[in-house]
PDB file of N, CA, C and O in Angstrom:
ATOM      1  N   UNK A   1     152.037  86.244 115.025  1.00  0.00           N
ATOM      2  CA  UNK A   1     150.657  86.300 115.402  1.00  0.00           C
ATOM      3  C   UNK A   1     149.885  87.084 114.332  1.00  0.00           C
ATOM      4  O   UNK A   1     150.335  88.134 113.873  1.00  0.00           O
ATOM      5  N   UNK A   2     148.749  86.571 113.955  1.00  0.00           N
ATOM      6  CA  UNK A   2     147.986  87.226 112.898  1.00  0.00           C
ATOM      7  C   UNK A   2     147.254  88.461 113.432  1.00  0.00           C
ATOM      8  O   UNK A   2     147.074  88.625 114.638  1.00  0.00           O
ATOM      9  N   UNK A   3     146.851  89.299 112.524  1.00  0.00           N
ATOM     10  CA  UNK A   3     146.144  90.528 112.877  1.00  0.00           C
ATOM     11  C   UNK A   3     144.804  90.213 113.549  1.00  0.00           C
ATOM     12  O   UNK A   3     144.390  90.920 114.468  1.00  0.00           O
ATOM     13  N   UNK A   4     144.136  89.167 113.100  1.00  0.00           N
ATOM     14  CA  UNK A   4     142.846  88.773 113.674  1.00  0.00           C
ATOM     15  C   UNK A   4     143.003  88.351 115.138  1.00  0.00           C
ATOM     16  O   UNK A   4     142.156  88.693 115.963  1.00  0.00           O
ATOM     17  N   UNK A   5     144.050  87.629 115.472  1.00  0.00           N
ATOM     18  CA  UNK A   5     144.284  87.193 116.861  1.00  0.00           C
ATOM     19  C   UNK A   5     144.617  88.397 117.738  1.00  0.00           C
ATOM     20  O   UNK A   5     144.121  88.509 118.859  1.00  0.00           O
ATOM     21  N   UNK A   6     145.456  89.297 117.226  1.00  0.00           N
ATOM     22  CA  UNK A   6     145.796  90.506 117.991  1.00  0.00           C
ATOM     23  C   UNK A   6     144.556  91.352 118.269  1.00  0.00           C
ATOM     24  O   UNK A   6     144.377  91.849 119.381  1.00  0.00           O
ATOM     25  N   UNK A   7     143.703  91.514 117.265  1.00  0.00           N
ATOM     26  CA  UNK A   7     142.476  92.288 117.439  1.00  0.00           C
ATOM     27  C   UNK A   7     141.570  91.619 118.473  1.00  0.00           C
ATOM     28  O   UNK A   7     140.950  92.305 119.285  1.00  0.00           O
ATOM     29  N   UNK A   8     141.490  90.306 118.450  1.00  0.00           N
ATOM     30  CA  UNK A   8     140.684  89.566 119.435  1.00  0.00           C
ATOM     31  C   UNK A   8     141.200  89.772 120.848  1.00  0.00           C
ATOM     32  O   UNK A   8     140.415  89.943 121.781  1.00  0.00           O
ATOM     33  N   UNK A   9     142.515  89.757 121.009  1.00  0.00           N
ATOM     34  CA  UNK A   9     143.114  89.969 122.329  1.00  0.00           C
ATOM     35  C   UNK A   9     142.813  91.386 122.824  1.00  0.00           C
ATOM     36  O   UNK A   9     142.465  91.581 123.989  1.00  0.00           O
ATOM     37  N   UNK A  10     142.948  92.366 121.941  1.00  0.00           N
ATOM     38  CA  UNK A  10     142.674  93.759 122.321  1.00  0.00           C
ATOM     39  C   UNK A  10     141.212  93.909 122.746  1.00  0.00           C
ATOM     40  O   UNK A  10     140.925  94.572 123.743  1.00  0.00           O
ATOM     41  N   UNK A  11     140.295  93.307 122.006  1.00  0.00           N
ATOM     42  CA  UNK A  11     138.871  93.388 122.341  1.00  0.00           C
ATOM     43  C   UNK A  11     138.604  92.721 123.686  1.00  0.00           C
ATOM     44  O   UNK A  11     137.846  93.257 124.493  1.00  0.00           O
ATOM     45  N   UNK A  12     139.206  91.574 123.941  1.00  0.00           N
ATOM     46  CA  UNK A  12     139.003  90.872 125.222  1.00  0.00           C
ATOM     47  C   UNK A  12     139.537  91.697 126.398  1.00  0.00           C
ATOM     48  O   UNK A  12     138.879  91.800 127.433  1.00  0.00           O
ATOM     49  N   UNK A  13     140.717  92.277 126.239  1.00  0.00           N
ATOM     50  CA  UNK A  13     141.280  93.108 127.305  1.00  0.00           C
ATOM     51  C   UNK A  13     140.385  94.316 127.547  1.00  0.00           C
ATOM     52  O   UNK A  13     140.165  94.698 128.697  1.00  0.00           O
ATOM     53  N   UNK A  14     139.874  94.915 126.497  1.00  0.00           N
ATOM     54  CA  UNK A  14     138.980  96.060 126.627  1.00  0.00           C
ATOM     55  C   UNK A  14     137.702  95.680 127.372  1.00  0.00           C
ATOM     56  O   UNK A  14     137.258  96.405 128.261  1.00  0.00           O
ATOM     57  N   UNK A  15     137.107  94.527 127.001  1.00  0.00           N
ATOM     58  CA  UNK A  15     135.882  94.077 127.668  1.00  0.00           C
ATOM     59  C   UNK A  15     136.125  93.787 129.146  1.00  0.00           C
ATOM     60  O   UNK A  15     135.307  94.148 129.991  1.00  0.00           O
ATOM     61  N   UNK A  16     137.241  93.141 129.460  1.00  0.00           N
ATOM     62  CA  UNK A  16     137.562  92.849 130.858  1.00  0.00           C
ATOM     63  C   UNK A  16     137.738  94.152 131.637  1.00  0.00           C
ATOM     64  O   UNK A  16     137.299  94.249 132.783  1.00  0.00           O
ATOM     65  N   UNK A  17     138.376  95.155 131.025  1.00  0.00           N
ATOM     66  CA  UNK A  17     138.559  96.426 131.723  1.00  0.00           C
ATOM     67  C   UNK A  17     137.219  97.130 131.943  1.00  0.00           C
ATOM     68  O   UNK A  17     137.022  97.759 132.983  1.00  0.00           O
ATOM     69  N   UNK A  18     136.300  97.037 130.985  1.00  0.00           N
ATOM     70  CA  UNK A  18     134.968  97.627 131.168  1.00  0.00           C
ATOM     71  C   UNK A  18     134.217  96.963 132.318  1.00  0.00           C
ATOM     72  O   UNK A  18     133.578  97.645 133.119  1.00  0.00           O
ATOM     73  N   UNK A  19     134.291  95.653 132.402  1.00  0.00           N
ATOM     74  CA  UNK A  19     133.640  94.930 133.502  1.00  0.00           C
ATOM     75  C   UNK A  19     134.264  95.326 134.832  1.00  0.00           C
ATOM     76  O   UNK A  19     133.550  95.547 135.810  1.00  0.00           O
ATOM     77  N   UNK A  20     135.591  95.418 134.879  1.00  0.00           N
ATOM     78  CA  UNK A  20     136.275  95.788 136.123  1.00  0.00           C
ATOM     79  C   UNK A  20     135.872  97.188 136.579  1.00  0.00           C
ATOM     80  O   UNK A  20     135.643  97.403 137.770  1.00  0.00           O
ATOM     81  N   UNK A  21     135.782  98.131 135.662  1.00  0.00           N
ATOM     82  CA  UNK A  21     135.370  99.499 136.012  1.00  0.00           C
ATOM     83  C   UNK A  21     133.921  99.498 136.484  1.00  0.00           C
ATOM     84  O   UNK A  21     133.587 100.213 137.430  1.00  0.00           O
ATOM     85  N   UNK A  22     133.062  98.723 135.856  1.00  0.00           N
ATOM     86  CA  UNK A  22     131.668  98.637 136.276  1.00  0.00           C
ATOM     87  C   UNK A  22     131.521  98.081 137.679  1.00  0.00           C
ATOM     88  O   UNK A  22     130.727  98.589 138.470  1.00  0.00           O
ATOM     89  N   UNK A  23     132.276  97.046 137.991  1.00  0.00           N
ATOM     90  CA  UNK A  23     132.235  96.465 139.335  1.00  0.00           C
ATOM     91  C   UNK A  23     132.756  97.475 140.348  1.00  0.00           C
ATOM     92  O   UNK A  23     132.177  97.627 141.424  1.00  0.00           O
ATOM     93  N   UNK A  24     133.838  98.164 140.018  1.00  0.00           N
ATOM     94  CA  UNK A  24     134.409  99.156 140.925  1.00  0.00           C
ATOM     95  C   UNK A  24     133.431 100.307 141.167  1.00  0.00           C
ATOM     96  O   UNK A  24     133.319 100.799 142.290  1.00  0.00           O
ATOM     97  N   UNK A  25     132.730 100.734 140.129  1.00  0.00           N
ATOM     98  CA  UNK A  25     131.790 101.845 140.264  1.00  0.00           C
ATOM     99  C   UNK A  25     130.573 101.462 141.094  1.00  0.00           C
ATOM    100  O   UNK A  25     129.988 102.322 141.753  1.00  0.00           O
ATOM    101  N   UNK A  26     130.183 100.211 141.079  1.00  0.00           N
ATOM    102  CA  UNK A  26     129.031  99.745 141.839  1.00  0.00           C
ATOM    103  C   UNK A  26     129.340  99.583 143.320  1.00  0.00           C
ATOM    104  O   UNK A  26     128.428  99.611 144.147  1.00  0.00           O
ATOM    105  N   UNK A  27     130.606  99.415 143.666  1.00  0.00           N
ATOM    106  CA  UNK A  27     130.994  99.193 145.056  1.00  0.00           C
ATOM    107  C   UNK A  27     130.689 100.441 145.884  1.00  0.00           C
ATOM    108  O   UNK A  27     130.812 101.560 145.387  1.00  0.00           O
ATOM    109  N   UNK A  28     130.292 100.252 147.146  1.00  0.00           N
ATOM    110  CA  UNK A  28     130.048 101.420 147.997  1.00  0.00           C
ATOM    111  C   UNK A  28     131.317 102.249 148.133  1.00  0.00           C
ATOM    112  O   UNK A  28     132.410 101.708 148.296  1.00  0.00           O
ATOM    113  N   UNK A  29     131.159 103.570 148.064  1.00  0.00           N
ATOM    114  CA  UNK A  29     132.338 104.429 148.107  1.00  0.00           C
ATOM    115  C   UNK A  29     133.011 104.402 149.464  1.00  0.00           C
ATOM    116  O   UNK A  29     134.238 104.458 149.542  1.00  0.00           O
ATOM    117  N   UNK A  30     132.236 104.318 150.535  1.00  0.00           N
ATOM    118  CA  UNK A  30     132.806 104.267 151.868  1.00  0.00           C
ATOM    119  C   UNK A  30     131.952 103.344 152.729  1.00  0.00           C
ATOM    120  O   UNK A  30     131.075 103.809 153.457  1.00  0.00           O
ATOM    121  N   UNK A  31     132.201 102.052 152.649  1.00  0.00           N
ATOM    122  CA  UNK A  31     131.358 101.127 153.401  1.00  0.00           C
ATOM    123  C   UNK A  31     131.502 101.274 154.904  1.00  0.00           C
ATOM    124  O   UNK A  31     130.599 100.891 155.648  1.00  0.00           O
ATOM    125  N   UNK A  32     132.633 101.828 155.371  1.00  0.00           N
ATOM    126  CA  UNK A  32     132.841 101.949 156.802  1.00  0.00           C
ATOM    127  C   UNK A  32     132.565 103.354 157.323  1.00  0.00           C
ATOM    128  O   UNK A  32     132.902 103.665 158.465  1.00  0.00           O
ATOM    129  N   UNK A  33     131.949 104.215 156.491  1.00  0.00           N
ATOM    130  CA  UNK A  33     131.637 105.574 156.930  1.00  0.00           C
ATOM    131  C   UNK A  33     130.599 105.509 158.042  1.00  0.00           C
ATOM    132  O   UNK A  33     129.600 104.798 157.928  1.00  0.00           O
ATOM    133  N   UNK A  34     130.838 106.247 159.105  1.00  0.00           N
ATOM    134  CA  UNK A  34     129.943 106.237 160.250  1.00  0.00           C
ATOM    135  C   UNK A  34     128.924 107.361 160.120  1.00  0.00           C
ATOM    136  O   UNK A  34     129.274 108.493 159.784  1.00  0.00           O
ATOM    137  N   UNK A  35     127.660 107.038 160.388  1.00  0.00           N
ATOM    138  CA  UNK A  35     126.593 108.042 160.348  1.00  0.00           C
ATOM    139  C   UNK A  35     126.073 108.232 161.767  1.00  0.00           C
ATOM    140  O   UNK A  35     125.551 107.300 162.379  1.00  0.00           O
ATOM    141  N   UNK A  36     126.221 109.453 162.282  1.00  0.00           N
ATOM    142  CA  UNK A  36     125.619 109.816 163.559  1.00  0.00           C
ATOM    143  C   UNK A  36     124.221 110.286 163.219  1.00  0.00           C
ATOM    144  O   UNK A  36     124.058 111.226 162.441  1.00  0.00           O
ATOM    145  N   UNK A  37     123.197 109.643 163.793  1.00  0.00           N
ATOM    146  CA  UNK A  37     121.870 109.938 163.270  1.00  0.00           C
ATOM    147  C   UNK A  37     120.768 109.859 164.302  1.00  0.00           C
ATOM    148  O   UNK A  37     120.900 109.288 165.384  1.00  0.00           O
ATOM    149  N   UNK A  38     119.670 110.474 163.891  1.00  0.00           N
ATOM    150  CA  UNK A  38     118.375 110.292 164.519  1.00  0.00           C
ATOM    151  C   UNK A  38     117.619 109.342 163.610  1.00  0.00           C
ATOM    152  O   UNK A  38     118.242 108.626 162.826  1.00  0.00           O
ATOM    153  N   UNK A  39     116.298 109.312 163.690  1.00  0.00           N
ATOM    154  CA  UNK A  39     115.549 108.373 162.857  1.00  0.00           C
ATOM    155  C   UNK A  39     115.697 108.610 161.352  1.00  0.00           C
ATOM    156  O   UNK A  39     115.817 107.650 160.591  1.00  0.00           O
ATOM    157  N   UNK A  40     115.690 109.880 160.908  1.00  0.00           N
ATOM    158  CA  UNK A  40     115.686 110.150 159.476  1.00  0.00           C
ATOM    159  C   UNK A  40     116.692 111.202 159.025  1.00  0.00           C
ATOM    160  O   UNK A  40     116.711 111.542 157.842  1.00  0.00           O
ATOM    161  N   UNK A  41     117.514 111.723 159.902  1.00  0.00           N
ATOM    162  CA  UNK A  41     118.516 112.714 159.529  1.00  0.00           C
ATOM    163  C   UNK A  41     119.809 112.381 160.261  1.00  0.00           C
ATOM    164  O   UNK A  41     119.791 111.939 161.410  1.00  0.00           O
ATOM    165  N   UNK A  42     120.925 112.600 159.583  1.00  0.00           N
ATOM    166  CA  UNK A  42     122.198 112.250 160.205  1.00  0.00           C
ATOM    167  C   UNK A  42     123.362 113.030 159.633  1.00  0.00           C
ATOM    168  O   UNK A  42     123.206 113.870 158.747  1.00  0.00           O
ATOM    169  N   UNK A  43     124.542 112.726 160.169  1.00  0.00           N
ATOM    170  CA  UNK A  43     125.784 113.341 159.728  1.00  0.00           C
ATOM    171  C   UNK A  43     126.760 112.211 159.423  1.00  0.00           C
ATOM    172  O   UNK A  43     127.144 111.458 160.318  1.00  0.00           O
ATOM    173  N   UNK A  44     127.167 112.094 158.145  1.00  0.00           N
ATOM    174  CA  UNK A  44     128.105 111.039 157.734  1.00  0.00           C
ATOM    175  C   UNK A  44     129.528 111.569 157.887  1.00  0.00           C
ATOM    176  O   UNK A  44     129.916 112.525 157.216  1.00  0.00           O
ATOM    177  N   UNK A  45     130.306 110.941 158.775  1.00  0.00           N
ATOM    178  CA  UNK A  45     131.695 111.336 158.978  1.00  0.00           C
ATOM    179  C   UNK A  45     132.536 110.688 157.890  1.00  0.00           C
ATOM    180  O   UNK A  45     132.583 109.462 157.783  1.00  0.00           O
ATOM    181  N   UNK A  46     133.202 111.511 157.081  1.00  0.00           N
ATOM    182  CA  UNK A  46     134.022 111.004 155.988  1.00  0.00           C
ATOM    183  C   UNK A  46     135.500 110.953 156.351  1.00  0.00           C
ATOM    184  O   UNK A  46     136.231 110.087 155.871  1.00  0.00           O
ATOM    185  N   UNK A  47     135.942 111.888 157.205  1.00  0.00           N
ATOM    186  CA  UNK A  47     137.336 111.898 157.649  1.00  0.00           C
ATOM    187  C   UNK A  47     137.439 112.814 158.850  1.00  0.00           C
ATOM    188  O   UNK A  47     136.463 113.455 159.241  1.00  0.00           O
ATOM    189  N   UNK A  48     138.622 112.873 159.432  1.00  0.00           N
ATOM    190  CA  UNK A  48     138.867 113.798 160.531  1.00  0.00           C
ATOM    191  C   UNK A  48     140.111 114.610 160.240  1.00  0.00           C
ATOM    192  O   UNK A  48     141.101 114.089 159.726  1.00  0.00           O
ATOM    193  N   UNK A  49     140.054 115.881 160.569  1.00  0.00           N
ATOM    194  CA  UNK A  49     141.207 116.764 160.441  1.00  0.00           C
ATOM    195  C   UNK A  49     141.495 117.344 161.813  1.00  0.00           C
ATOM    196  O   UNK A  49     140.697 118.101 162.364  1.00  0.00           O
ATOM    197  N   UNK A  50     142.634 116.982 162.349  1.00  0.00           N
ATOM    198  CA  UNK A  50     143.049 117.430 163.683  1.00  0.00           C
ATOM    199  C   UNK A  50     141.964 117.189 164.720  1.00  0.00           C
ATOM    200  O   UNK A  50     141.711 118.048 165.565  1.00  0.00           O
ATOM    201  N   UNK A  51     141.321 116.027 164.661  1.00  0.00           N
ATOM    202  CA  UNK A  51     140.309 115.658 165.636  1.00  0.00           C
ATOM    203  C   UNK A  51     138.919 116.188 165.363  1.00  0.00           C
ATOM    204  O   UNK A  51     137.988 115.878 166.106  1.00  0.00           O
ATOM    205  N   UNK A  52     138.751 116.980 164.315  1.00  0.00           N
ATOM    206  CA  UNK A  52     137.438 117.525 163.975  1.00  0.00           C
ATOM    207  C   UNK A  52     136.791 116.683 162.884  1.00  0.00           C
ATOM    208  O   UNK A  52     137.380 116.507 161.817  1.00  0.00           O
ATOM    209  N   UNK A  53     135.588 116.158 163.128  1.00  0.00           N
ATOM    210  CA  UNK A  53     134.913 115.369 162.091  1.00  0.00           C
ATOM    211  C   UNK A  53     134.543 116.228 160.883  1.00  0.00           C
ATOM    212  O   UNK A  53     134.030 117.337 161.034  1.00  0.00           O
ATOM    213  N   UNK A  54     134.805 115.711 159.694  1.00  0.00           N
ATOM    214  CA  UNK A  54     134.443 116.366 158.439  1.00  0.00           C
ATOM    215  C   UNK A  54     133.493 115.415 157.718  1.00  0.00           C
ATOM    216  O   UNK A  54     133.790 114.227 157.588  1.00  0.00           O
ATOM    217  N   UNK A  55     132.350 115.925 157.247  1.00  0.00           N
ATOM    218  CA  UNK A  55     131.402 115.037 156.585  1.00  0.00           C
ATOM    219  C   UNK A  55     130.272 115.783 155.924  1.00  0.00           C
ATOM    220  O   UNK A  55     130.396 116.957 155.575  1.00  0.00           O
ATOM    221  N   UNK A  56     129.155 115.076 155.755  1.00  0.00           N
ATOM    222  CA  UNK A  56     127.994 115.612 155.047  1.00  0.00           C
ATOM    223  C   UNK A  56     126.726 115.349 155.835  1.00  0.00           C
ATOM    224  O   UNK A  56     126.623 114.374 156.579  1.00  0.00           O
ATOM    225  N   UNK A  57     125.759 116.245 155.653  1.00  0.00           N
ATOM    226  CA  UNK A  57     124.431 116.038 156.187  1.00  0.00           C
ATOM    227  C   UNK A  57     123.718 115.036 155.287  1.00  0.00           C
ATOM    228  O   UNK A  57     123.715 115.197 154.066  1.00  0.00           O
ATOM    229  N   UNK A  58     123.113 114.004 155.873  1.00  0.00           N
ATOM    230  CA  UNK A  58     122.431 112.971 155.100  1.00  0.00           C
ATOM    231  C   UNK A  58     121.025 112.771 155.646  1.00  0.00           C
ATOM    232  O   UNK A  58     120.747 113.065 156.809  1.00  0.00           O
ATOM    233  N   UNK A  59     120.143 112.268 154.790  1.00  0.00           N
ATOM    234  CA  UNK A  59     118.779 111.931 155.184  1.00  0.00           C
ATOM    235  C   UNK A  59     118.490 110.492 154.763  1.00  0.00           C
ATOM    236  O   UNK A  59     119.076 109.979 153.810  1.00  0.00           O
ATOM    237  N   UNK A  60     117.574 109.852 155.492  1.00  0.00           N
ATOM    238  CA  UNK A  60     117.209 108.475 155.160  1.00  0.00           C
ATOM    239  C   UNK A  60     116.021 108.486 154.205  1.00  0.00           C
ATOM    240  O   UNK A  60     114.965 109.037 154.516  1.00  0.00           O
ATOM    241  N   UNK A  61     116.206 107.871 153.037  1.00  0.00           N
ATOM    242  CA  UNK A  61     115.157 107.750 152.036  1.00  0.00           C
ATOM    243  C   UNK A  61     115.048 106.283 151.670  1.00  0.00           C
ATOM    244  O   UNK A  61     115.999 105.692 151.157  1.00  0.00           O
ATOM    245  N   UNK A  62     113.881 105.690 151.935  1.00  0.00           N
ATOM    246  CA  UNK A  62     113.647 104.263 151.660  1.00  0.00           C
ATOM    247  C   UNK A  62     114.727 103.384 152.291  1.00  0.00           C
ATOM    248  O   UNK A  62     115.177 102.414 151.682  1.00  0.00           O
ATOM    249  N   UNK A  63     115.141 103.728 153.512  1.00  0.00           N
ATOM    250  CA  UNK A  63     116.113 102.917 154.233  1.00  0.00           C
ATOM    251  C   UNK A  63     117.564 103.156 153.869  1.00  0.00           C
ATOM    252  O   UNK A  63     118.450 102.548 154.470  1.00  0.00           O
ATOM    253  N   UNK A  64     117.840 104.025 152.901  1.00  0.00           N
ATOM    254  CA  UNK A  64     119.210 104.307 152.470  1.00  0.00           C
ATOM    255  C   UNK A  64     119.587 105.735 152.861  1.00  0.00           C
ATOM    256  O   UNK A  64     118.768 106.649 152.764  1.00  0.00           O
ATOM    257  N   UNK A  65     120.840 105.920 153.306  1.00  0.00           N
ATOM    258  CA  UNK A  65     121.325 107.257 153.612  1.00  0.00           C
ATOM    259  C   UNK A  65     121.780 107.926 152.328  1.00  0.00           C
ATOM    260  O   UNK A  65     122.612 107.382 151.602  1.00  0.00           O
ATOM    261  N   UNK A  66     121.231 109.117 152.043  1.00  0.00           N
ATOM    262  CA  UNK A  66     121.602 109.872 150.844  1.00  0.00           C
ATOM    263  C   UNK A  66     121.993 111.292 151.248  1.00  0.00           C
ATOM    264  O   UNK A  66     121.515 111.815 152.255  1.00  0.00           O
ATOM    265  N   UNK A  67     122.867 111.909 150.452  1.00  0.00           N
ATOM    266  CA  UNK A  67     123.294 113.279 150.721  1.00  0.00           C
ATOM    267  C   UNK A  67     122.107 114.226 150.649  1.00  0.00           C
ATOM    268  O   UNK A  67     121.241 114.090 149.785  1.00  0.00           O
ATOM    269  N   UNK A  68     122.075 115.183 151.562  1.00  0.00           N
ATOM    270  CA  UNK A  68     121.015 116.189 151.566  1.00  0.00           C
ATOM    271  C   UNK A  68     121.440 117.368 150.699  1.00  0.00           C
ATOM    272  O   UNK A  68     122.623 117.699 150.625  1.00  0.00           O
ATOM    273  N   UNK A  69     120.480 117.991 150.053  1.00  0.00           N
ATOM    274  CA  UNK A  69     120.719 119.211 149.280  1.00  0.00           C
ATOM    275  C   UNK A  69     119.747 120.264 149.803  1.00  0.00           C
ATOM    276  O   UNK A  69     118.652 119.941 150.263  1.00  0.00           O
ATOM    277  N   UNK A  70     120.155 121.498 149.726  1.00  0.00           N
ATOM    278  CA  UNK A  70     119.335 122.586 150.241  1.00  0.00           C
ATOM    279  C   UNK A  70     118.819 123.442 149.097  1.00  0.00           C
ATOM    280  O   UNK A  70     119.516 123.656 148.105  1.00  0.00           O
ATOM    281  N   UNK A  71     117.595 123.930 149.243  1.00  0.00           N
ATOM    282  CA  UNK A  71     117.026 124.831 148.241  1.00  0.00           C
ATOM    283  C   UNK A  71     117.745 126.169 148.337  1.00  0.00           C
ATOM    284  O   UNK A  71     118.111 126.610 149.426  1.00  0.00           O
ATOM    285  N   UNK A  72     117.941 126.802 147.208  1.00  0.00           N
ATOM    286  CA  UNK A  72     118.613 128.098 147.180  1.00  0.00           C
ATOM    287  C   UNK A  72     117.638 129.200 147.540  1.00  0.00           C
ATOM    288  O   UNK A  72     116.439 129.089 147.283  1.00  0.00           O
ATOM    289  N   UNK A  73     118.149 130.252 148.129  1.00  0.00           N
ATOM    290  CA  UNK A  73     117.328 131.422 148.424  1.00  0.00           C
ATOM    291  C   UNK A  73     116.836 131.454 149.846  1.00  0.00           C
ATOM    292  O   UNK A  73     116.914 130.467 150.577  1.00  0.00           O
ATOM    293  N   UNK A  74     116.328 132.609 150.224  1.00  0.00           N
ATOM    294  CA  UNK A  74     115.801 132.826 151.570  1.00  0.00           C
ATOM    295  C   UNK A  74     114.321 133.146 151.428  1.00  0.00           C
ATOM    296  O   UNK A  74     113.928 133.958 150.591  1.00  0.00           O
ATOM    297  N   UNK A  75     113.510 132.504 152.249  1.00  0.00           N
ATOM    298  CA  UNK A  75     112.083 132.801 152.206  1.00  0.00           C
ATOM    299  C   UNK A  75     111.692 133.451 153.529  1.00  0.00           C
ATOM    300  O   UNK A  75     112.277 133.152 154.570  1.00  0.00           O
ATOM    301  N   UNK A  76     110.712 134.332 153.487  1.00  0.00           N
ATOM    302  CA  UNK A  76     110.228 135.003 154.688  1.00  0.00           C
ATOM    303  C   UNK A  76     109.044 134.240 155.243  1.00  0.00           C
ATOM    304  O   UNK A  76     108.161 133.796 154.510  1.00  0.00           O
ATOM    305  N   UNK A  77     109.051 134.101 156.551  1.00  0.00           N
ATOM    306  CA  UNK A  77     107.962 133.378 157.195  1.00  0.00           C
ATOM    307  C   UNK A  77     106.749 134.284 157.386  1.00  0.00           C
ATOM    308  O   UNK A  77     105.612 133.860 157.177  1.00  0.00           O
ATOM    309  N   UNK A  78     106.988 135.505 157.775  1.00  0.00           N
ATOM    310  CA  UNK A  78     105.871 136.435 157.998  1.00  0.00           C
ATOM    311  C   UNK A  78     106.199 137.812 157.452  1.00  0.00           C
ATOM    312  O   UNK A  78     107.324 138.074 157.025  1.00  0.00           O
ATOM    313  N   UNK A  79     105.210 138.683 157.469  1.00  0.00           N
ATOM    314  CA  UNK A  79     105.418 140.049 157.001  1.00  0.00           C
ATOM    315  C   UNK A  79     105.116 141.011 158.127  1.00  0.00           C
ATOM    316  O   UNK A  79     104.393 140.670 159.063  1.00  0.00           O
ATOM    317  N   UNK A  80     105.650 142.182 158.046  1.00  0.00           N
ATOM    318  CA  UNK A  80     105.398 143.205 159.077  1.00  0.00           C
ATOM    319  C   UNK A  80     104.478 144.264 158.564  1.00  0.00           C
ATOM    320  O   UNK A  80     104.153 145.204 159.289  1.00  0.00           O
TER     321      UNK A  80
END
């Protein structure tokens, strides 16, 4: 087999692997994850440990559930 054919095969395998990784990365990470929710806030159950649900706080943004993040620090509501 010539060097040009071998290089072509290596490039094709590399391209196919890039496409496969791209498709895998686009797939939902947990399509069957259950969200216990109200209208705009919920809790996504990711797994259970000894019967206790483990998950994340999520909020609905434009119809999609996304992980919630909290601002750092403590603020005072009033002064004395």
